[in-house]
VEXNUDREN-78820 format. One line per field, with one value per residue: x, y, z negated of N, C-alpha, C in turn; residue number from 1; residue in one letter. Coordinates in pm, whole numbers. Layout:
% VEXNUDREN-78820
n_east <- X:...
n_north <- Y:...
n_up <- Z:...
ca_east <- X:...
ca_north <- Y:...
ca_up <- Z:...
c_east <- X:...
c_north <- Y:...
c_up <- Z:...
lumfi <- NUM:...
tidren <- A:...
//
This chain:
% VEXNUDREN-78820
n_east <- 10484:10245:9938:9601:9339:8985:8675:8353:8149:8292:8446:8249:8142:8317:8367:8416:8660:8869:9122:9083:8859:8889:8795:8874:8766:8638:8542:8283:8164:8186:8013:7763:7725:7873:8081:8002:8136:8350:8646:8731:8971:9056:9184:9171:9039:8710:8732:8972:8913:8737:8912:9103:8932:8836:9072:9121:8915:8933:9200:9405:9406:9657:9789:9608:9644:9902:9869:9683:9840:10030:9866:9739:9962:10051:9830:9816:10056:10000:9791:9927:10115:9941:9773:9895:10147:10160:10074:10086:10291:10129:9889:9597:9423:9113:9065:8898:8765:8576:8547:8733:8980:9226:9244:9205:9390:9638:9676:9669:9892:10111:10082:10109:10375:10503:10472:10243:9960:9745:9414:9210:8905:8744:8605:8517:8321:8094:8057:8007:7767:7601:7583:7446:7199:7108:7087:6885:6668:6563:6518:6435:6328:6438:6374:6182:5934:5789:5537:5497:5201:5022:4839:4929:5163:5156:5388:5556:5819:5957:5908:6043:6309:6338:6300:6526:6724:6675:6780:6661:6614:6597:6457:6477:6333:6279:6484:6708:6643:6646:6415:6084:5860:5627:5462:5558:5791:6069:6343:6452:6764:6867:6945:6812:6958:7098:6911:7059:7242:7070:6974:7211:7256:7032:7081:7316:7223:7028:7180:7306:7125:7000:6848:6698:6580:6322:6245:6177:5974:5846:5519:5517:5491:5540:5727:5964:5976:6152:6249:6250:6132:6264:6087:6046:6108:5919:5692:5732:5723:5460:5315:5356:5297:5112:5160:4955:4957:4851:4751:4609:4434:4491:4739:4888:4895:5045:5287:5368:5404:5630:5813:5829:5939:6085:5910:5728:5886:5933:5697:5643:5789:5655:5408:5480:5534:5279:5158:5184:4963:4750:4627:4504:4344:4234:4232:4109:4089:4360:4461:4330:4443:4708:4684:4593:4807:5015:4909:4954:4822:4903:4885:4615:4582:4747:4606:4371:4475:4547:4295:4137:4290:4542:4471:4240:4360:4568:4434:4290:4501:4633:4436:4426:4683:4815:4793:4733:4639:4390:4375:4564:4864:4924:4839:4937:4948:5038:5128:5298:5481:5795:5788:5558:5635:5848:5705:5541:5733:5839:5614:5582:5820:5799:5570:5609:5863
n_north <- 10420:10163:10213:10172:10017:10042:9880:10032:9957:9861:10085:10274:10160:10217:10493:10681:10612:10709:10960:11178:11262:11295:11474:11472:11586:11854:12182:12238:11985:11881:12053:11971:11721:11514:11289:11232:11475:11522:11678:11924:11895:11994:11828:11922:12236:12384:12548:12454:12189:12227:12345:12137:11938:12057:12076:11805:11722:11899:11927:11708:11392:11339:11588:11706:11541:11608:11879:11849:11708:11897:12090:11939:11859:12106:12182:11974:12018:12263:12187:12014:12187:12359:12199:11965:11975:11980:11735:11425:11123:10898:10976:10910:10913:10888:10884:11007:11036:11103:10848:10700:10718:10885:11143:11115:10914:11033:11224:11050:10890:11067:11140:10889:10834:11016:10893:10843:10646:10564:10543:10451:10512:10269:10288:10542:10844:10761:10493:10526:10672:10480:10298:10457:10498:10234:10177:10358:10252:10073:10231:10317:10071:9916:10086:10251:10471:10770:10991:11334:11496:11766:12067:12336:12562:12472:12420:12195:12159:12296:12126:11897:11990:12039:11783:11656:11800:11699:11452:11261:11060:11215:11282:11533:11639:11879:12042:11913:11946:12217:12379:12483:12352:12448:12677:12906:12831:12850:13000:13334:13397:13145:12827:12532:12205:11996:11723:11485:11555:11596:11333:11205:11332:11241:10961:10956:11048:10853:10618:10651:10617:10441:10141:10027:10224:10477:10694:11025:11217:11463:11498:11485:11581:11410:11562:11809:12129:12154:11900:11544:11300:10980:10695:10455:10542:10748:10594:10428:10620:10715:10495:10477:10511:10791:11112:11343:11690:11973:12313:12623:12839:13122:13126:12979:13152:13362:13229:13166:13423:13493:13293:13336:13589:13722:13764:13935:14156:14209:14258:14269:14060:13850:13877:13818:13543:13454:13453:13200:13065:13124:12957:12770:12919:13132:13444:13676:13632:13600:13847:14012:13924:14004:14285:14351:14261:14426:14657:14655:14462:14198:13996:13928:13828:13602:13451:13403:13262:13024:12928:12919:12800:12643:12472:12315:12185:12045:11871:11711:11594:11452:11267:11116:11010:10927:10656:10608:10844:10911:10771:10849:10771:10930:11248:11581:11912:12251:12599:12766:12879:12860:12713:12549:12408:12251:12097:11954:11806:11651:11496:11354:11203:11055:10904:10758:10641
n_up <- -11507:-11446:-11262:-11377:-11247:-11286:-11282:-11232:-11416:-11636:-11705:-11775:-11997:-12196:-12218:-12418:-12517:-12369:-12347:-12190:-11925:-11591:-11314:-10988:-10768:-10555:-10678:-10602:-10553:-10809:-10948:-10861:-10977:-11232:-11423:-11771:-11992:-11826:-11697:-11456:-11221:-10941:-10658:-10405:-10326:-10270:-10036:-9932:-9873:-9659:-9474:-9430:-9334:-9101:-8947:-8921:-8751:-8530:-8457:-8529:-8704:-8818:-8844:-9019:-9241:-9321:-9385:-9594:-9779:-9860:-9985:-10187:-10338:-10438:-10593:-10782:-10915:-11037:-11208:-11383:-11499:-11631:-11792:-11890:-12009:-12286:-12368:-12548:-12520:-12533:-12432:-12252:-11968:-11775:-11432:-11145:-10808:-10513:-10381:-10513:-10393:-10211:-10333:-10614:-10645:-10581:-10788:-11007:-10953:-10985:-11257:-11369:-11299:-11458:-11701:-11838:-11946:-11715:-11605:-11331:-11179:-11012:-10692:-10746:-10789:-10647:-10720:-10992:-10977:-10864:-11076:-11262:-11133:-11122:-11397:-11472:-11349:-11525:-11740:-12071:-12142:-12369:-12575:-12836:-12820:-12960:-12895:-12882:-12867:-12762:-12704:-12476:-12609:-12868:-12994:-12955:-12868:-13067:-13281:-13193:-13197:-13471:-13572:-13467:-13604:-13852:-13835:-13675:-13376:-13065:-12751:-12544:-12280:-12149:-12237:-12124:-11858:-11833:-11831:-11907:-11831:-11686:-11457:-11561:-11674:-11615:-11750:-11720:-11560:-11589:-11436:-11299:-11335:-11072:-10922:-10938:-11139:-11356:-11387:-11462:-11709:-11847:-11845:-11996:-12241:-12308:-12332:-12570:-12773:-13059:-13031:-13231:-13371:-13377:-13098:-13046:-12831:-12606:-12464:-12122:-11775:-11459:-11335:-11425:-11397:-11103:-11110:-11116:-11338:-11405:-11281:-11433:-11688:-11740:-11738:-11962:-12165:-12139:-12215:-12481:-12841:-12971:-13126:-13249:-13216:-13373:-13354:-13439:-13206:-13212:-13343:-13164:-12945:-13059:-13106:-12845:-12745:-12884:-12805:-12533:-12499:-12308:-12098:-12214:-12243:-11979:-11793:-11519:-11405:-11527:-11401:-11138:-11163:-11219:-10972:-10867:-10951:-10794:-10599:-10761:-10942:-10807:-10621:-10728:-11005:-11079:-10997:-11180:-11423:-11382:-11358:-11615:-11772:-11685:-11779:-12047:-12196:-12248:-12440:-12461:-12207:-12215:-12402:-12259:-12043:-12170:-12260:-12025:-11826:-11892:-12115:-12026:-11804:-11929:-12106:-11924:-11782:-11986:-12064:-11837:-11807:-12048:-12236:-12506:-12614:-12720:-12950:-13166:-13346:-13556:-13693:-13694:-13826:-13779:-13834:-13700:-13868:-14049:-14285:-14259:-14037:-14134:-14314:-14139:-13998:-14206:-14266:-14025:-14020:-14256:-14212:-13983:-13958
ca_east <- 10389:10148:9801:9508:9206:8875:8541:8267:8077:8385:8485:8138:8117:8412:8403:8465:8795:8969:9158:9024:8801:8931:8729:8968:8694:8631:8454:8146:8119:8176:7895:7643:7715:8001:8074:7992:8257:8460:8714:8750:9104:9042:9300:9147:8927:8605:8785:9078:8846:8686:9028:9158:8833:8833:9192:9104:8826:8965:9342:9433:9414:9795:9812:9526:9706:10015:9814:9625:9947:10087:9770:9720:10083:10051:9725:9855:10160:9935:9719:10024:10168:9836:9699:9960:10277:10154:10014:10181:10316:10021:9769:9550:9302:9043:9062:8815:8725:8451:8544:8846:9083:9350:9251:9232:9512:9756:9691:9701:10029:10205:10072:10169:10520:10549:10478:10113:9880:9639:9310:9144:8771:8728:8485:8497:8190:7988:8034:7941:7629:7529:7555:7343:7071:7068:7046:6760:6559:6505:6529:6328:6283:6465:6350:6047:5906:5672:5516:5428:5096:4955:4813:5034:5184:5146:5522:5612:5965:6006:5905:6153:6435:6342:6320:6667:6801:6653:6850:6586:6654:6508:6481:6415:6341:6282:6618:6797:6605:6656:6286:5982:5757:5509:5501:5626:5889:6210:6388:6534:6908:6907:6919:6799:7062:7054:6845:7162:7295:6965:6973:7330:7233:6937:7152:7411:7145:6962:7275:7352:7021:6994:6716:6624:6519:6229:6289:6068:5975:5727:5439:5558:5447:5646:5828:5991:6022:6175:6319:6166:6167:6262:5956:6038:6111:5791:5596:5753:5675:5315:5258:5394:5205:5112:5146:4878:5006:4743:4779:4498:4456:4557:4879:4953:4923:5156:5411:5406:5453:5768:5899:5841:5959:6139:5798:5673:5975:5936:5565:5643:5833:5542:5307:5532:5516:5137:5119:5180:4833:4643:4552:4425:4251:4173:4300:4047:4125:4503:4476:4285:4547:4825:4653:4587:4942:5089:4847:4988:4732:4953:4841:4481:4601:4800:4495:4280:4547:4535:4157:4077:4373:4632:4408:4165:4452:4642:4345:4262:4623:4659:4338:4456:4817:4867:4696:4698:4618:4265:4391:4701:4915:4938:4800:5002:4908:5124:5077:5404:5576:5903:5746:5465:5714:5919:5605:5500:5844:5844:5501:5613:5925:5754:5460:5642:5990
ca_north <- 10325:10125:10262:10066:10034:9992:9881:10133:9904:9855:10221:10343:10098:10267:10631:10756:10567:10781:11091:11278:11213:11398:11472:11530:11641:12000:12243:12226:11848:11870:12126:11893:11619:11458:11202:11306:11535:11526:11803:11937:11927:11966:11804:12020:12325:12389:12606:12367:12073:12270:12364:12007:11870:12120:12032:11662:11707:11983:11915:11564:11341:11347:11725:11729:11471:11688:11997:11806:11670:12020:12153:11852:11865:12234:12182:11884:12086:12364:12117:11963:12301:12422:12109:11839:11990:11958:11606:11323:11013:10799:11034:10812:10964:10820:10977:10963:11132:11062:10704:10637:10709:10962:11258:11067:10835:11120:11276:10939:10846:11161:11126:10761:10845:11088:10797:10827:10528:10626:10456:10506:10457:10205:10333:10683:10894:10683:10374:10575:10707:10355:10244:10540:10467:10100:10185:10431:10168:10008:10328:10314:9936:9870:10193:10269:10614:10833:11104:11449:11539:11886:12164:12435:12660:12413:12413:12060:12171:12333:12005:11811:12045:12019:11640:11630:11855:11613:11327:11168:11051:11299:11300:11661:11644:12019:12091:11857:12000:12363:12428:12460:12263:12505:12780:13009:12762:12878:13119:13418:13385:13006:12746:12390:12122:11916:11599:11389:11596:11567:11189:11173:11378:11147:10835:10975:11057:10726:10515:10679:10590:10314:10086:9985:10343:10548:10810:11121:11284:11544:11457:11560:11531:11339:11660:11920:12224:12089:11774:11427:11204:10845:10630:10360:10617:10816:10489:10387:10729:10724:10378:10479:10569:10937:11193:11461:11814:12073:12450:12711:12915:13250:13100:12937:13275:13433:13153:13185:13560:13493:13206:13392:13733:13780:13811:14051:14267:14231:14214:14252:13923:13766:13885:13743:13401:13423:13433:13056:13011:13175:12848:12700:13005:13230:13573:13777:13604:13629:13993:14067:13895:14087:14424:14364:14244:14550:14763:14641:14369:14065:13898:13880:13747:13473:13376:13357:13158:12899:12880:12898:12723:12542:12371:12216:12105:11956:11766:11620:11519:11358:11160:11034:10952:10875:10554:10607:10980:10922:10700:10880:10707:11031:11384:11683:12050:12356:12730:12847:12926:12766:12624:12447:12324:12152:12005:11866:11714:11556:11404:11265:11110:10964:10820:10681:10568
ca_up <- -11566:-11344:-11276:-11418:-11186:-11369:-11223:-11294:-11531:-11749:-11744:-11839:-12126:-12296:-12183:-12534:-12553:-12291:-12403:-12100:-11800:-11496:-11184:-10892:-10653:-10548:-10777:-10554:-10580:-10955:-10994:-10828:-11081:-11272:-11540:-11898:-12051:-11729:-11665:-11312:-11171:-10797:-10572:-10299:-10358:-10168:-9913:-9880:-9811:-9529:-9387:-9391:-9252:-8969:-8875:-8892:-8635:-8416:-8419:-8536:-8841:-8868:-8887:-9138:-9353:-9367:-9452:-9720:-9872:-9914:-10075:-10303:-10420:-10509:-10694:-10890:-10993:-11122:-11314:-11480:-11575:-11713:-11879:-11929:-12072:-12431:-12397:-12598:-12426:-12537:-12371:-12153:-11903:-11666:-11319:-11032:-10705:-10451:-10359:-10577:-10292:-10208:-10424:-10750:-10642:-10582:-10923:-11096:-10926:-11047:-11402:-11404:-11288:-11577:-11810:-11903:-11914:-11635:-11552:-11213:-11162:-10880:-10622:-10774:-10831:-10584:-10802:-11113:-10943:-10845:-11209:-11324:-11067:-11167:-11536:-11484:-11301:-11643:-11850:-12169:-12175:-12505:-12671:-12890:-12819:-13020:-12807:-12939:-12775:-12810:-12597:-12448:-12714:-13002:-13053:-12951:-12858:-13200:-13362:-13149:-13248:-13616:-13593:-13440:-13715:-13968:-13813:-13591:-13235:-12987:-12608:-12507:-12134:-12106:-12264:-12022:-11727:-11836:-11783:-12009:-11783:-11622:-11360:-11639:-11755:-11587:-11822:-11633:-11578:-11594:-11318:-11328:-11275:-10958:-10961:-10980:-11269:-11453:-11411:-11540:-11846:-11904:-11868:-12106:-12365:-12337:-12371:-12706:-12870:-13129:-12996:-13351:-13428:-13289:-13021:-13031:-12702:-12580:-12349:-12004:-11645:-11386:-11296:-11517:-11296:-10975:-11133:-11136:-11443:-11347:-11290:-11544:-11813:-11762:-11769:-12101:-12250:-12134:-12282:-12622:-12939:-12970:-13247:-13210:-13275:-13373:-13397:-13400:-13084:-13239:-13375:-13038:-12868:-13123:-13083:-12705:-12730:-12935:-12726:-12398:-12517:-12184:-12018:-12285:-12212:-11835:-11745:-11373:-11380:-11567:-11294:-11023:-11189:-11214:-10833:-10839:-10992:-10708:-10537:-10863:-11014:-10718:-10617:-10813:-11144:-11099:-10988:-11306:-11524:-11355:-11391:-11760:-11826:-11656:-11857:-12188:-12264:-12217:-12539:-12422:-12087:-12259:-12463:-12153:-11969:-12244:-12264:-11893:-11734:-11943:-12200:-11947:-11723:-12018:-12155:-11814:-11754:-12095:-12056:-11720:-11803:-12174:-12270:-12648:-12661:-12796:-13079:-13210:-13467:-13661:-13654:-13777:-13795:-13833:-13796:-13640:-13969:-14078:-14394:-14209:-13946:-14214:-14368:-14030:-13972:-14317:-14250:-13912:-14057:-14362:-14168:-13863:-13967
c_east <- 10282:10009:9709:9372:9099:8745:8450:8198:8166:8422:8373:8105:8209:8459:8466:8607:8905:8997:9105:8965:8819:8866:8819:8898:8693:8533:8307:8087:8095:8048:7767:7618:7855:7980:8063:8128:8375:8514:8738:8890:9104:9177:9294:9027:8822:8659:8891:9019:8796:8801:9082:9059:8825:8954:9182:9022:8877:9110:9379:9435:9554:9827:9733:9586:9824:9968:9758:9730:10008:9994:9751:9841:10088:9948:9761:9962:10100:9859:9814:10080:10066:9784:9780:10085:10275:10097:10119:10190:10202:9888:9724:9419:9239:9026:8973:8800:8597:8440:8658:8965:9198:9354:9278:9362:9637:9782:9732:9845:10130:10201:10131:10320:10579:10562:10349:10045:9751:9543:9242:9011:8757:8596:8448:8357:8077:7955:7966:7795:7544:7492:7445:7206:7020:7017:6910:6641:6492:6507:6408:6286:6315:6426:6204:6022:5786:5657:5438:5330:5024:4940:4926:5042:5176:5283:5584:5765:6025:6011:6018:6286:6448:6360:6466:6754:6788:6716:6778:6643:6550:6553:6404:6433:6349:6420:6716:6769:6617:6528:6180:5856:5629:5557:5575:5753:6035:6249:6475:6682:6957:6876:6903:6918:7009:6984:6947:7219:7195:6962:7096:7312:7135:7006:7245:7338:7087:7059:7324:7249:7036:6856:6637:6551:6424:6298:6168:6084:5845:5651:5472:5493:5564:5757:5841:6054:6032:6234:6222:6220:6162:6134:5945:6035:5977:5683:5608:5702:5523:5245:5276:5284:5221:5102:5076:4928:4897:4796:4661:4535:4530:4706:4955:4988:5042:5288:5459:5460:5597:5860:5923:5856:6014:6026:5731:5755:5980:5805:5559:5688:5722:5437:5352:5510:5368:5088:5108:5047:4719:4562:4459:4315:4182:4238:4240:4086:4271:4528:4437:4387:4667:4800:4652:4725:5025:5034:4871:4902:4775:4901:4704:4489:4651:4689:4401:4346:4534:4393:4104:4159:4449:4564:4326:4256:4524:4553:4317:4383:4650:4561:4371:4585:4867:4763:4646:4665:4492:4271:4533:4738:4910:4891:4867:4955:5011:5082:5183:5506:5681:5861:5655:5535:5785:5822:5560:5607:5851:5732:5528:5715:5878:5650:5493:5768:5985
c_north <- 10291:10183:10144:10092:9973:9993:9976:10080:9898:9994:10290:10284:10151:10409:10706:10717:10640:10917:11205:11204:11325:11374:11545:11586:11794:12052:12236:12088:11829:11937:12049:11784:11568:11368:11286:11350:11541:11667:11807:11985:11900:11938:11895:12105:12318:12436:12516:12242:12107:12284:12231:11931:11925:12076:11885:11643:11779:11970:11767:11520:11356:11487:11755:11661:11550:11812:11959:11771:11793:12081:12070:11860:11995:12234:12092:11949:12190:12298:12069:12076:12356:12328:11997:11858:11963:11821:11507:11207:10912:10855:10945:10860:10861:10922:10920:11074:11079:10911:10631:10623:10804:11073:11214:10988:10919:11175:11166:10893:10936:11148:10994:10763:10924:10993:10778:10698:10578:10520:10527:10435:10399:10248:10476:10720:10810:10558:10413:10604:10582:10292:10324:10507:10331:10104:10253:10353:10092:10101:10320:10176:9894:9970:10199:10419:10648:10967:11214:11501:11658:11985:12265:12538:12604:12382:12276:12064:12210:12209:11911:11861:12023:11871:11601:11680:11770:11476:11226:11167:11124:11300:11425:11680:11788:12079:12041:11918:12152:12429:12393:12395:12324:12611:12895:12956:12791:13009:13203:13404:13243:12938:12601:12314:12054:11790:11495:11425:11567:11419:11145:11214:11285:11016:10846:10983:10922:10621:10532:10645:10451:10254:10037:10102:10409:10662:10901:11199:11361:11487:11546:11502:11460:11433:11766:12028:12152:11949:11661:11339:11065:10769:10538:10432:10684:10713:10446:10493:10731:10605:10383:10538:10721:10995:11322:11583:11921:12208:12537:12799:13045:13230:13053:13058:13349:13361:13169:13325:13571:13412:13260:13544:13799:13828:13933:14174:14300:14182:14197:14112:13825:13763:13811:13593:13362:13401:13284:12993:13054:13063:12780:12788:13109:13367:13674:13757:13641:13779:14061:14045:13986:14233:14445:14351:14369:14667:14749:14544:14224:13960:13843:13795:13608:13388:13321:13250:13023:12844:12840:12806:12609:12434:12271:12125:12003:11840:11664:11533:11415:11240:11063:10953:10887:10784:10565:10747:10993:10850:10724:10806:10803:11165:11483:11821:12145:12488:12821:12899:12818:12666:12513:12356:12214:12051:11905:11762:11608:11453:11306:11160:11009:10865:10736:10596:10460
c_up <- -11463:-11371:-11305:-11352:-11273:-11289:-11301:-11419:-11655:-11799:-11821:-11975:-12235:-12265:-12298:-12573:-12477:-12356:-12317:-11981:-11699:-11361:-11085:-10769:-10657:-10652:-10733:-10578:-10730:-11004:-10966:-10931:-11112:-11392:-11667:-11950:-11954:-11713:-11514:-11279:-11022:-10730:-10450:-10340:-10248:-10034:-9850:-9816:-9672:-9430:-9337:-9302:-9112:-8887:-8836:-8765:-8511:-8369:-8414:-8681:-8900:-8919:-9014:-9260:-9407:-9441:-9590:-9823:-9938:-10019:-10202:-10396:-10501:-10622:-10811:-10977:-11087:-11237:-11423:-11565:-11673:-11822:-11945:-12014:-12222:-12467:-12446:-12500:-12424:-12487:-12255:-12090:-11808:-11554:-11209:-10930:-10641:-10436:-10429:-10485:-10313:-10313:-10567:-10754:-10649:-10722:-11020:-11077:-10995:-11199:-11449:-11398:-11406:-11695:-11885:-11859:-11846:-11582:-11434:-11195:-11021:-10816:-10650:-10818:-10771:-10666:-10933:-11086:-10925:-10979:-11279:-11265:-11114:-11311:-11552:-11429:-11415:-11764:-11942:-12213:-12319:-12613:-12715:-12904:-12908:-12951:-12878:-12835:-12835:-12697:-12586:-12562:-12854:-13062:-13055:-12943:-12992:-13291:-13323:-13205:-13398:-13650:-13570:-13555:-13840:-13950:-13727:-13449:-13151:-12841:-12566:-12356:-12083:-12129:-12158:-11885:-11719:-11782:-11886:-11955:-11730:-11522:-11430:-11705:-11729:-11655:-11730:-11665:-11589:-11461:-11362:-11269:-11150:-11009:-11009:-11117:-11381:-11487:-11489:-11685:-11918:-11939:-11989:-12240:-12404:-12387:-12516:-12814:-12931:-13102:-13115:-13417:-13327:-13215:-13001:-12902:-12688:-12461:-12231:-11880:-11578:-11341:-11405:-11431:-11162:-10989:-11168:-11249:-11382:-11378:-11410:-11678:-11840:-11795:-11916:-12198:-12254:-12199:-12433:-12711:-12946:-13111:-13204:-13288:-13260:-13420:-13352:-13282:-13110:-13266:-13250:-12954:-12927:-13099:-12939:-12681:-12782:-12844:-12585:-12406:-12392:-12093:-12083:-12251:-12063:-11775:-11593:-11335:-11416:-11458:-11169:-11042:-11179:-11070:-10798:-10875:-10902:-10644:-10637:-10922:-10926:-10730:-10715:-10960:-11170:-11090:-11119:-11417:-11505:-11392:-11542:-11824:-11804:-11737:-12007:-12265:-12240:-12315:-12504:-12297:-12125:-12320:-12357:-12066:-12038:-12234:-12126:-11803:-11802:-12026:-12119:-11863:-11809:-12063:-12046:-11783:-11860:-12090:-11943:-11737:-11932:-12238:-12414:-12702:-12746:-12930:-13132:-13337:-13586:-13606:-13750:-13731:-13853:-13773:-13734:-13739:-13996:-14186:-14342:-14108:-14024:-14276:-14262:-14000:-14081:-14305:-14137:-13953:-14161:-14312:-14045:-13879:-14075
lumfi <- 1:2:3:4:5:6:7:8:9:10:11:12:13:14:15:16:17:18:19:20:21:22:23:24:25:26:27:28:29:30:31:32:33:34:35:36:37:38:39:40:41:42:43:44:45:46:47:48:49:50:51:52:53:54:55:56:57:58:59:60:61:62:63:64:65:66:67:68:69:70:71:72:73:74:75:76:77:78:79:80:81:82:83:84:85:86:87:88:89:90:91:92:93:94:95:96:97:98:99:100:101:102:103:104:105:106:107:108:109:110:111:112:113:114:115:116:117:118:119:120:121:122:123:124:125:126:127:128:129:130:131:132:133:134:135:136:137:138:139:140:141:142:143:144:145:146:147:148:149:150:151:152:153:154:155:156:157:158:159:160:161:162:163:164:165:166:167:168:169:170:171:172:173:174:175:176:177:178:179:180:181:182:183:184:185:186:187:188:189:190:191:192:193:194:195:196:197:198:199:200:201:202:203:204:205:206:207:208:209:210:211:212:213:214:215:216:217:218:219:220:221:222:223:224:225:226:227:228:229:230:231:232:233:234:235:236:237:238:239:240:241:242:243:244:245:246:247:248:249:250:251:252:253:254:255:256:257:258:259:260:261:262:263:264:265:266:267:268:269:270:271:272:273:274:275:276:277:278:279:280:281:282:283:284:285:286:287:288:289:290:291:292:293:294:295:296:297:298:299:300:301:302:303:304:305:306:307:308:309:310:311:312:313:314:315:316:317:318:319:320:321:322:323:324:325:326:327:328:329:330:331:332:333:334:335:336:337:338:339:340:341:342:343:344:345:346:347:348:349:350:351:352:353
tidren <- M:P:L:I:P:L:P:A:S:Q:A:L:A:K:L:E:Q:F:D:A:I:I:D:A:R:S:E:G:E:Y:A:L:D:H:L:P:Q:A:L:N:W:P:S:L:S:N:E:E:R:I:L:V:G:T:E:Y:K:Q:V:S:P:F:V:A:Q:K:R:G:A:V:L:V:A:R:N:I:A:R:H:I:E:R:E:V:M:D:K:P:K:D:W:S:P:L:I:Y:C:W:R:G:G:K:R:S:G:S:L:A:L:V:L:G:Q:I:G:F:R:V:H:V:L:E:G:G:Y:R:A:F:R:S:E:V:V:K:A:L:E:S:A:G:D:P:L:R:F:R:V:L:C:G:T:T:G:S:G:K:S:H:L:L:Q:A:L:R:A:A:G:A:Q:V:L:D:L:E:E:L:A:Q:H:R:G:S:V:L:G:L:V:P:G:T:R:Q:P:T:Q:K:R:F:E:T:L:L:W:D:Q:L:R:R:F:D:P:T:Q:L:V:F:V:E:S:E:S:R:T:V:G:Q:L:R:V:P:E:R:L:I:H:A:I:R:E:A:A:C:I:A:V:D:M:P:L:D:E:R:V:D:L:L:M:R:D:Y:A:H:F:V:N:D:P:E:L:F:C:Q:R:L:D:A:L:R:D:A:R:G:H:R:V:V:D:N:W:Q:Q:R:A:L:G:G:H:M:K:S:V:V:R:E:L:L:E:A:H:Y:D:P:V:Y:V:K:S:M:Q:R:N:F:R:Q:V:N:T:P:Q:L:R:V:A:W:D:G:S:Q:A:S:L:Q:Q:A:V:A:K:I:L:S:D:T:L
//
């Protein structure tokens, strides 16, 4: 059956119509970024790419081509044995590699010869990446955001999750970035995605939103951990109407102690993270926080962190960056309990939608 080349714009407009999206690049390339829901069937592994590339430079392109053909043929055979034997005749995948060349072409050719209807992404991942970059240049333009604004520990992420569970459209930047947005924000054992991966996740989320419905988002800085939010998107968020989220200080401390239990259980790690505040707060202040945390007084340290550092920084940042923060569309209060969370969500939905 003939292969069907598809320009990136056409392929991305109907991603959900393919039975599978197959990334023929190496596992290392795939880990950096890939199309949404793509499966990784490497035509050449990380090590094999290095081997073929070395032979290409040090021996000859002809020898490298022969070596590559052997390795690609073996890998394709394994993929077919592992993944394809149970597929029906009308199974129709989209296949891509880096530039839409030999690696995806070889896999597509074999699958097409079997009898499957195979689509190949023209230009490969590079063409997809170009479409994502272009789309993010106008990200947020057709959408109507409502921004949850509240000091650190007021549970904005909890509200976003509850809004999503209630059926609202939610853009959770911290969830996509795998980071809670401060020097304490990286959860132990997790890694942030690459910038390209983060942008793909953003693009995939944004394209699914109904522009006739509101999108709820948390007030964020231009960076979430090490990742940058696209300029047009952060501008659209900062221009949007705000929903003020209030929680008493004691309840904020209690909520943070629950949400950051990994630091409660590992005060030494908490102290390591506090080192990042030395330039802002001074060595003597940070030394004092660390000594008290190691001495079992972490709750008082958290309270002081909020009062002396996070709250002043947050208020200054919000005044500078969010145009409507002083005239919120709505104000909601909750105390960290499930009952008050649901009440706050109900109020947001009833007063904004």
